[in-house]
N, C-alpha and C positions, 0 to 999 in steps of 0.2 A: 522135831526139827531134823531135817536130813543133814547128814555128814557128807560134803562133797569134797573132803580132803584127799580121797583116793580115787576121785575121777579126774582123768586127764583133761585139760582144756586144750584148745586149738593152739595156744601160745606156749605150752610146755616146752616146746623144742627151744625156745629162747633162753631157757635156764641152763642149757649145756653147750650153748654156742661158744666157739673160740673167741668170739669178740666180747663176750660178757666181761664186764669191768674195765674194757678198753675205753680211752677217751673217744667219744663219738666224733669229735673234730676230724678224726682221720677218715671217717667214712662219709663225710659231708663236706661239699665245696664251699668255702666261704665266698661271699660276694666278690667279683672281680678276679677270681683266680682262674688263670689260663696257662696254656702252653706247658712247659716242662715242669713247672711247679706242680700243676694239677696232675699231670701224668705220674710223677714220683709219688705224690699222696694217694692216688688211686692204686698204683702198683703195690705200695705198702699195705693199703687196706686189703687188696685182693690176695696177698700173701698170707694174711691172717685167715681169710675165708678158705685158702687152698685145701687145707686138711681138717676143716671144720667137720665134725660128726654129723651136723645137721645143715650142711650146705644146701642139699635138695629141698628141705623144707622152708629154709629162708627164701631160696629163689622162688619156689612156688608161691610163697606169701607175697613177695614183691610183685610177681607177675599177675596174680589173682587180684590183689587190691590196688593194681597199678600204682605202686610207689612211685612218686614223681621226682624224688631227690635221693641221692646217696648211693652207696656201694651196698648191694644186698645179694646175698648168694653168690658173690663173686662177679656180679655184674654192674655196670655202671648205668646211669640213666639211658645213654645213648644205646648201649648194648641191649637193654630191656626193650626200648622202643623198636630197634631193628628186629629183635627176636619176635615181638608181638606182630610186627608187620608181615614177616616172613610166614609165620604160623597162619595168620589170618588169609594171606594170599594163596598158601598151599592148600587150605581147607576150603576154600570157596570154589564151587563148580565154575567152569568156564561160562562166559556169557555167550549167547548165540553167535554173535559176530566173531567170537575168538575161536569158535570150533571149526576145525577143518573137515571137509567132506573129501572122501576119497572114492 
């Protein structure tokens, strides 16, 4: 039988994340949460992410798996959606009617 204990997995980064052991309620919005209450909770969660040693891995995970909820890698749902739209828009070639001829 193979010993896989020394082989890293794609999720090993989670074991050293700054949020490990933190109440997950801080990172996920309860139903009906809005306005300044939501903003304060998200700010507190992002503060934990700010100096996290695996912030980039967490963010990449959230963007790759299209995490729909919560603060991941210091980004909210809205920020991840905007980021994805911007990068998709920037990566696509212009359509024929969008090209300018000189």
